[in-house]
C-alpha positions as CSV (number, residue, x, y, z in Angstrom):
1,M,101.6,80.9,115.6
2,K,98.9,83.2,114.2
3,Q,101.7,85.6,113.1
4,L,103.4,82.7,111.2
5,I,100.2,81.5,109.5
6,F,99.4,85.1,108.4
7,T,102.8,85.5,106.9
8,I,102.7,82.2,105.1
9,C,99.2,83.0,103.6
10,L,100.6,86.3,102.3
11,L,103.5,84.6,100.6
12,L,101.1,82.1,98.9
13,L,98.9,84.8,97.4
14,P,98.6,84.3,93.6
15,G,100.8,86.5,91.5
16,I,103.3,87.3,94.3
17,V,106.8,87.2,92.8
18,P,110.1,86.9,94.7
19,A,110.7,90.6,94.5
20,Q,107.5,91.2,96.4
21,Q,108.0,88.5,99.0
22,D,110.8,90.5,100.7
23,A,108.5,93.5,100.8
24,L,105.6,91.5,102.2
25,L,107.7,90.1,105.0
26,V,108.9,93.6,105.9
27,L,105.3,94.9,105.7
28,E,104.2,92.2,108.0
29,H,106.9,93.0,110.5
30,I,105.8,96.7,110.4
31,R,102.1,95.7,110.9
32,F,103.0,93.5,113.8
33,R,105.2,96.1,115.4
34,M,102.6,98.9,115.1
35,D,99.9,96.6,116.5
36,K,102.0,95.9,119.6
37,L,102.5,99.6,120.5
38,Q,101.2,100.3,124.0
39,D,101.1,103.6,125.8
40,Q,103.2,105.2,123.2
41,H,103.5,109.0,122.9
42,I,103.8,110.0,119.3
43,S,104.0,113.4,117.5
44,Y,102.9,113.8,113.9
45,R,103.0,116.3,111.2
46,I,101.0,116.4,107.9
47,V,102.4,118.5,105.1
48,Q,100.7,119.3,101.8
49,T,103.3,119.6,99.1
50,S,103.4,122.0,96.2
51,V,101.5,119.3,94.2
52,T,98.3,120.3,96.0
53,A,99.3,123.6,97.6
54,P,99.8,126.2,94.9
55,S,101.5,128.6,97.2
56,G,104.1,126.0,98.2
57,S,104.4,123.3,100.8
58,M,102.4,123.9,104.0
59,V,101.7,122.2,107.3
60,S,98.0,121.3,107.3
61,D,97.9,119.4,110.6
62,S,100.2,118.5,113.5
63,G,99.9,117.3,117.0
64,R,100.6,114.7,119.5
65,F,98.6,111.6,120.7
66,Y,98.9,108.5,122.8
67,I,98.5,104.9,121.7
68,G,96.6,103.0,124.3
69,R,95.3,106.0,126.3
70,K,92.2,108.1,125.7
71,Q,94.1,111.3,125.3
72,L,94.6,113.3,122.2
73,Y,95.9,116.6,121.1
74,R,95.8,117.9,117.6
75,K,96.8,121.2,116.2
76,S,95.9,122.5,112.7
77,V,96.3,125.8,110.9
78,S,93.0,127.3,112.3
79,G,92.6,125.5,115.6
80,E,93.1,122.8,118.2
81,I,91.4,119.6,119.4
82,I,91.8,118.4,122.9
83,I,90.3,115.1,124.1
84,G,90.6,113.8,127.6
85,D,89.0,113.6,131.1
86,G,85.6,112.9,129.5
87,Y,85.6,116.1,127.4
88,Q,86.2,117.0,123.7
89,V,87.3,120.6,123.2
90,M,87.5,122.2,119.8
91,I,89.1,125.6,119.6
92,N,88.8,127.8,116.5
93,H,91.3,130.6,116.7
94,R,90.1,132.4,113.5
95,Q,86.5,132.6,114.7
96,K,87.5,132.8,118.4
97,V,85.1,130.0,119.3
98,V,85.4,127.2,121.8
99,H,83.1,124.1,121.6
100,V,83.1,121.8,124.6
101,S,81.2,118.5,124.6
102,Q,81.4,115.1,126.3
103,S,83.8,112.9,124.5
104,G,81.7,109.8,124.9
105,S,82.9,106.6,123.1
106,L,85.8,107.5,120.9
107,S,86.7,105.6,117.7
108,P,90.2,104.3,117.1
109,E,90.6,107.0,114.5
110,E,89.9,109.7,117.0
111,I,92.5,108.4,119.5
112,D,95.1,107.2,117.0
113,P,95.5,109.2,113.7
114,M,97.4,106.2,112.3
115,A,94.5,103.9,112.7
116,S,93.0,104.8,109.4
117,F,96.1,103.4,107.7
118,R,95.7,100.0,109.2
119,N,94.0,98.7,106.0
120,I,97.2,99.1,104.0
121,F,98.4,95.9,105.6
122,T,95.6,93.8,104.2
123,N,94.6,95.5,100.9
124,V,97.8,95.5,98.9
125,S,97.7,94.7,95.2
126,E,101.4,95.5,94.3
127,L,104.4,96.5,96.3
128,R,108.2,97.0,96.0
129,I,110.9,97.7,98.5
130,K,114.2,99.6,98.4
131,S,116.9,100.6,100.9
132,L,117.4,104.3,101.6
133,D,120.4,104.0,103.9
134,A,121.8,101.7,106.7
135,N,119.0,102.6,109.0
136,T,115.9,103.2,106.9
137,G,114.0,101.5,104.1
138,E,111.0,102.4,101.9
139,I,108.1,100.2,100.7
140,F,106.2,101.4,97.6
141,I,102.6,100.2,97.7
142,K,99.7,100.0,95.3
143,S,96.5,99.8,97.4
144,R,93.0,98.7,96.8
145,V,91.7,101.0,99.5
146,F,92.6,104.7,99.2
147,D,91.5,107.0,96.4
148,S,95.1,107.8,95.4
149,G,95.9,104.1,95.4
150,E,99.7,104.7,95.7
151,Y,101.9,105.6,98.6
152,S,105.1,104.6,100.4
153,L,106.1,103.8,103.9
154,V,109.5,105.0,105.2
155,Y,110.4,102.7,108.1
156,N,113.2,102.1,110.6
157,K,115.0,98.9,109.8
158,S,115.7,98.0,113.4
159,S,112.4,98.9,115.1
160,F,110.1,98.5,112.1
161,L,108.3,101.7,113.2
162,I,106.8,103.9,110.4
163,E,108.7,107.2,110.2
164,K,106.9,108.7,107.2
165,I,103.9,108.0,104.9
166,N,104.0,109.5,101.4
167,V,100.7,109.7,99.5
168,F,101.0,110.0,95.8
169,P,98.4,111.5,93.3
170,A,96.8,108.9,91.1
171,V,98.2,108.6,87.6
172,A,97.8,106.2,84.6
173,E,99.8,103.0,85.2
174,T,102.1,103.2,82.2
175,T,105.2,102.2,84.0
176,Q,106.2,99.8,86.8
177,L,105.4,100.7,90.4
178,L,108.9,101.6,91.7
179,P,110.1,103.9,88.9
180,R,106.6,105.4,88.5
181,M,106.5,106.5,92.2
182,S,110.2,107.3,92.6
183,S,110.0,109.9,89.8
184,R,107.1,111.8,91.4
185,E,106.6,114.1,94.3
186,P,104.0,113.0,96.9
187,E,101.0,115.2,97.4
188,L,100.9,114.6,101.1
189,V,103.7,113.7,103.6
190,I,102.8,112.4,107.1
191,S,105.8,112.1,109.4
192,F,105.9,110.5,112.9
193,R,108.2,110.9,115.8
194,Y,108.2,108.5,118.8
195,L,108.6,110.3,122.1
196,S,109.3,109.1,125.7
197,M,106.3,108.7,127.9
198,A,107.6,111.5,130.1
199,G,106.5,114.0,127.5
200,G,102.9,113.0,128.1
201,S,102.7,115.3,131.0
202,T,102.9,118.3,128.7
203,L,99.9,117.4,126.6
204,P,97.2,120.1,126.8
205,K,94.2,119.1,128.8
206,P,90.6,120.4,128.9
207,A,91.3,121.9,132.3
208,D,93.8,124.2,130.5
209,V,91.0,125.7,128.5
210,F,88.1,126.0,131.0
211,S,87.2,125.6,134.7
212,K,84.0,124.8,136.5
213,E,82.5,127.6,138.6
214,K,79.1,127.1,140.2
215,N,78.3,124.2,137.9
216,K,79.1,126.3,134.8
217,L,82.1,126.1,132.4
218,V,84.2,129.3,132.3
219,L,87.0,129.9,129.9
220,K,90.5,130.6,131.2
221,S,91.9,134.1,130.8
222,K,94.0,132.9,127.9
223,Y,90.8,132.7,125.9
224,H,89.5,136.2,126.7
225,G,87.2,137.3,123.9
226,Y,86.4,133.8,122.8
227,Q,82.7,132.6,122.6
228,L,82.0,129.4,124.6
229,Y,79.5,126.8,123.3
230,A,79.1,123.9,125.8
231,T,76.9,120.9,125.6
232,A,78.8,119.2,128.5
233,K,78.4,119.9,132.2
């Protein structure tokens, strides 16, 4: 019932035209589907395109995480972050430094990198939808939240799971939303892949980085030559 009321309220928003109603319904299906994810193992990849990376497109961040479990693994160009078993481990391969601390109370953004995009479902000022092929569609969105203000969601038409988020640089609004965004290259592309839970066993854990010996944390041989800074016991 709450789901139905929320959808009806969206459709009754002032200024919503029929072309946007279809997009609003799909966006609501996506929001509902993503909110219902439980114990989902997801891999992600963030690519800076040539718009912001002068030397060409580059992967700025990648990793895997769980929805519904306090486990996280992220890998970036210079290091790794491992959260689990009460520890937070930050590894900087360039400086050969490992920081270990107690993870404490983790925010949704720390557990789920997609959590920061939740506001897109409730802070939309304009949107359009188009079909890419038989299996995927794309919603172009003008947001009131993020600095860029414009991005698109590529989603699976059957599961309503987000497969890709394109973030576009801000420009003067001289044309309509769909042609304006369709003619430009995004500055950031975030892609997602939904994995089976069996893959979770391969997630790196803090115990892969260090062990406890006589109440002290000792780095594993793989990290020979690294400096350890620990605030956890």
